N, C-alpha and C positions, 0 to 999 in steps of 0.2 A: 950190632954188628960188627964182625971179625973183632971180637972182643970187648968192643963201643958201647956203651948205651947210646940208642937212640932216642933222639926227640925229647924225653922226661928224664929226671933222675930221681934219685929219692927222696927230694926234698917237695913234690908233687904228689900227694895223697889223698886226692878228693877234687870233687869238680869245683865247688867252691875254689880252693886253694890254686885249681886250672885257672880260674878265672881272673885271680888275682895275680897267679903271676904273668898271665898275656895280658893284662891291663899296664904292668908296671914294665915289663918287655915291652911292650908299644911306644909307651910313653921314653921308656932309651934310646929306643933304635930312631925318634923322630928327629931327634940331634944328630945323630949319623948321617954321612953320607951314602946316598943310596949306593954305590961301587964300591963300598968298604966292605970287607971278606967276613964271614965267621969266625975266622982266625983273632980277627982284630978286635971280632964283640965277645966272643964266648969265653973270656972268664967272668962278665957283669952277666951273661944269660947265663951262665951254668949256677951261679950263685943264685937265682930266680928259681932255678927248677930245671931248664933249658938243654937240652944236647945236641950235637949234628941231627941234620938230617933237616931242619927247618928250611935250608936254603943256602946259598953259599956266598951269595954277597945279602947287606942288609936292607935294600930293595926287595928281593923275595923272600927275604924271612919278614918282613913286614906284610909282605901279600898272604904268606899262608899263614900269619898269627892270626891275622884280621879273618880271615877265611874259619878258623877254627873257633875263633870269637864268636861270628855271626853263628855259626853251625848249633855252637850252646845254647845261644840267647834263643833263637827261632831256627830249627833245622829245617831246612830246603833239600831236597833231592839234587839240584842239580850243583848247590853251593859243596855237600857232603860228598859228589861226584869228584868236584875241581879239587877238596881239598886229599881224597885217597889217590886221586892221582901223582899227587905230589910226594907220597912217601917211599921211602928208597924200599924195594922188594927184594927180599932175602931169599935168593935162588933157589933153598929148599921148599918155601913157599908156593912160588910156582910150579916147579917140578909137582909137589905134592898135590897141590891144586888140581893141574893137570891131570894128575893119574886118579881124580877122586878121593886123595886119602887126603882129607883137611890136616893139617899140621898141627890143628889143636887135640885132634882126635889120636893122631898116632905117634906126636912128640911133644906131649903138653909140657913139659919141665922147661924144653928148650927155649931161649932168649924170645923166638919169634912163636909159639906155641904160649907164651904168656903174655907179651905184647895183645898178641890176637882175645886172649882171655878178658884182661885185662880193660880191652877196647869194647868187648863186649858185656860186659859188669855195669861199666861205665853208661853206654846206649841204656842198657835195661835201666838201670838209676833215672838216668835223665827221662824213658818213656814213663816210671812209675811215677815220677813227682809231675809230669807232664798230664798225665792220666786222672792222676788228684784231684788237680788243679780243676778241673771242669766239670 
């Protein structure tokens, strides 16, 4: 977003690394006051692999991280909807979606296109693992 990475940086490469990152971040944030800001905890969270976009305050960041952790453990439609509703939306994604041109199709190399491709790959991998376990 505006030249800055959102949500995750290059330190997280797999779903398992994301789970570990979320656990460590939740432990770190449990020791912080709810009203502390992203800026106050950013250096520590960035070392774990997180970037801006999770929330402006520690309370909101904790809630969003917990939602994602729950989704990774046992996806439920309502949890996924709540989580996705918290992700900042790139205006190009909204405009292209309204025009029926998904950003992944018309601009796959853009940051938003890459983010959606990564999300789709991660979801497909998770569904694959869940399906194999049945």
